[in-house]
N, C-alpha and C positions, 0 to 999 in steps of 0.2 A: 377335545375332537384335534386341535394342532397338534399339540402337545402328542398324540399317537400317532398321529402323521409323522411327524418331524421323528421321532422313537423310530418309525417302521424306515423311514427313507435313510436313519441314521446306521439302522442296522444292514437294513440291505447293503449300503455300500460296505461296511465293515465287514460282512460276510463274504463280499466279493474279495475285498482285498486278503482277508486270510487265505479262501479256498484257493484264490489264484497265484499264492505262493506256494501250495503243496509241491508240484511237479518243477520239474526244470523245464524252462522256455526250449524252444527251437530256435536255440541260434547259436554259429559255430564261432568259434576261437582258433587262433593258430598255436600250435607246439614252437618249438624254438627251432626246429628245422623247417618253417614257415609251412607246413602241411596245415588247414584249415580239418577241425576236429567239432562235430555240432556237440553240445555239451550233453544234450541227451543220450550221447552215445556212452558216455563217462560206461566203466562196470569194472565194479571189483566182487564178480560170482556171489554177489546174496551178501556180502560182507559190508561195513559201514565205510561212509566217503567224508572226507571232511574237503569241506572247498573254502579254501581261504584267499583273501584279495588281499591285494599285495601291492605295496610299490619301493623302487631301490631308494627314493626320499626318504621313507617312512620308518624313523628308525625304530618305532615300538613295534612295525610290520617286521620289520627284521631279526630284533629281538627276540619276538612270539617264535618264528619261524623257526632262528636260530637253538633257542630253548627244545621246542618240541625235537629239531634234529638229532639232539641230544641221545635221546631215549624210543625216539622214530621206529628199530629195532626191534626193541620190547615191546612198543604198542601193536607192531605188525606180529610179531609170535602172539603175545595175549589174544589178541580184538580183532584181525586180520585185516584192521584199517587200511585206508589206502589216503594219501593225503594230496591233493592236488592245490597247487599255488597258482592263482589266475595276480598276471602283474597289469596295472590298469596304467603302468607309464607307458608316457602319451608319445608318439613317433618321435620327440625330439629326445626323450632319456630312456627309449625302447632298447638301443645299443648297450643300454648299460647293464640288464636282466643278465646276459647270458656270462659275462664275464663276473658277475657276481656272485653268481650259483657256484661255476668253477670255483672258483678263490674260495667258497664256504661249503663245497660238498654234499648241496641239500640230494637227498634220494627221491623230492619229490616227482610227482610229473606237475610240467610246469606249464603251464600255457598262460596267450600273452593275449591282452583286452583293450588294445590304444584308445580304440573309440569309444569304448565303457558301454557296448553295447547289451554286451551281458551283466556289465555289474549295473546299470539302471534298470535293467526289466528286473533283477533280483530287490531290489529297493538300496543296493549300495552306496551311502552318500559319502562314509566319509571309509577308511582303513585304518588300522584292520578291521576288517569284518571276514566275521568264521560262521559258515554254514555248517552242520552235519548231516548227511544225510542219511536214512534207514536202508534195508536191504533193496527197499520198492523203487531206491532214486528217491524219495518223498524226503521235503526239509521239514527234520522234526526238531530243530533248536537249532538258534541262532546267536552269535555275540558281537560288539562292538569295542572296539577298543582290546587295549590291551597293557596289564599291569602286572608286574610277576607274579605267580602262582594262578591264572589263569587257564595254564596250562592244565592244573589240576582239576579244575571243574570239568575242562572238555574233556580229560581222560575217562570221569565218573560219567559223565552223558554216553561215552563212545562203551564202555562197560556194560551200561544198564542195556544198552541196544542188541549184546552178544549171550547176554543171561539165557 
């Protein structure tokens, strides 16, 4: 009986965690111009969205986003994907975000999450952390960390959503 009760409680909490992660939370972040944007309002007209959490002090983050930037235009042409890069730089390092983006020329939408409200609500504990959203803006895949070649896995997942 104790095993059954333990299993039931474990299943309940696990299912709550899994299902609570399907939709984006009702949280606002700021764009580089300081305008608040509710993350639920992001849109890509039914095409996939990649939500990538990164920081200016994170070398793997920058490597990943710079690598993807090389082929981003092709990815958009093939799949219609939109990449949104969410910086978790805090108030001390947030001033480095815009200069860095300008220096590398990313075409991504950029948002700032200095208090990490959005990151915490999605369970982001380390960066880089990438989420793939389907046409309904539901989280269908996520990946932590980056090693060269991971961008190919991401593209495969994106392509599987548009077939």
